[in-house]
C-alpha positions as CSV (number, residue, x, y, z in Angstrom):
1,M,-1.0,13.9,-6.6
2,T,2.3,13.9,-4.7
3,V,3.0,16.5,-2.0
4,T,6.2,16.9,0.0
5,L,6.0,18.3,3.5
6,H,9.0,19.6,5.4
7,L,8.2,19.0,9.1
8,N,10.3,19.8,12.2
9,P,11.3,16.7,14.1
10,E,8.8,17.2,16.9
11,L,5.9,17.6,14.5
12,E,7.0,14.5,12.5
13,A,7.2,12.5,15.7
14,G,3.7,13.6,16.8
15,L,2.3,12.8,13.3
16,M,3.9,9.3,13.4
17,A,2.5,8.7,16.9
18,Q,-1.0,9.8,15.9
19,A,-0.9,7.5,12.9
20,H,0.4,4.6,14.9
21,A,-2.2,5.1,17.6
22,R,-4.9,4.7,14.9
23,G,-3.2,1.7,13.3
24,K,-2.5,3.6,10.1
25,S,0.5,4.5,8.1
26,V,1.4,8.2,8.1
27,E,0.2,8.5,4.5
28,E,-3.2,6.8,5.4
29,F,-3.6,9.1,8.4
30,L,-2.8,12.2,6.4
31,V,-5.2,11.2,3.6
32,S,-8.0,10.6,6.2
33,L,-7.3,14.1,7.7
34,V,-7.4,15.8,4.3
35,E,-10.6,13.9,3.3
36,G,-12.2,15.1,6.5
37,V,-11.4,18.7,5.6
38,V,-12.1,18.7,1.9
39,Q,-15.2,16.4,1.9
40,P,-16.7,16.2,5.4
41,A,-18.7,13.0,5.9
42,S,-21.8,14.9,7.1
43,D,-22.1,16.7,3.8
44,A,-22.5,13.4,2.0
45,L,-25.4,12.3,4.2
46,T,-29.1,13.3,4.1
47,S,-30.6,14.8,7.3
48,D,-32.3,11.4,8.0
49,Q,-29.0,9.6,7.6
50,R,-27.3,12.0,9.9
51,A,-30.1,11.6,12.5
52,D,-29.8,7.8,12.2
53,A,-26.0,8.0,12.6
54,F,-26.4,10.2,15.7
55,E,-28.9,7.8,17.2
56,A,-26.6,4.8,16.5
57,W,-23.7,6.7,18.0
58,S,-25.8,7.6,21.1
59,A,-27.0,4.0,21.5
60,S,-23.4,2.8,21.5
61,H,-22.7,4.4,24.8
62,R,-23.4,2.6,28.1
63,L,-26.3,3.8,30.1
64,T,-25.6,5.5,33.4
65,T,-27.8,6.6,36.2
66,P,-29.0,10.2,35.9
67,L,-27.6,12.8,38.3
68,S,-29.8,14.2,41.0
69,D,-31.3,17.6,40.7
70,Y,-29.0,18.7,43.5
71,A,-25.9,17.4,41.7
72,V,-26.5,19.6,38.7
73,S,-27.7,22.6,40.7
74,R,-25.4,25.7,41.2
75,E,-25.2,24.8,44.9
76,G,-24.2,21.2,44.2
77,I,-21.6,22.3,41.6
78,Y,-19.9,24.9,43.8
79,E,-20.4,23.2,47.1
80,G,-17.3,23.7,49.3
81,C,-15.3,25.7,46.8
82,C,-15.8,29.3,47.9
83,G,-15.2,29.7,51.6
């Protein structure tokens, strides 16, 4: 299917920049966006596959030290902000 889009120059420039940032042509970038809307990847996976994908994604992040209880408390969050 061929589709013609009439975009204003700012939108066209933004689209080209987004495609370039991902190392894709504008056409490839638009196809990937449309595929994501029409056929979301999560619909094609079973619940076990989604869980495995989430765990793999989670494991791909670096470990950090946990915050202290004080750092995540209301007092710690708002410390020094309100007179």
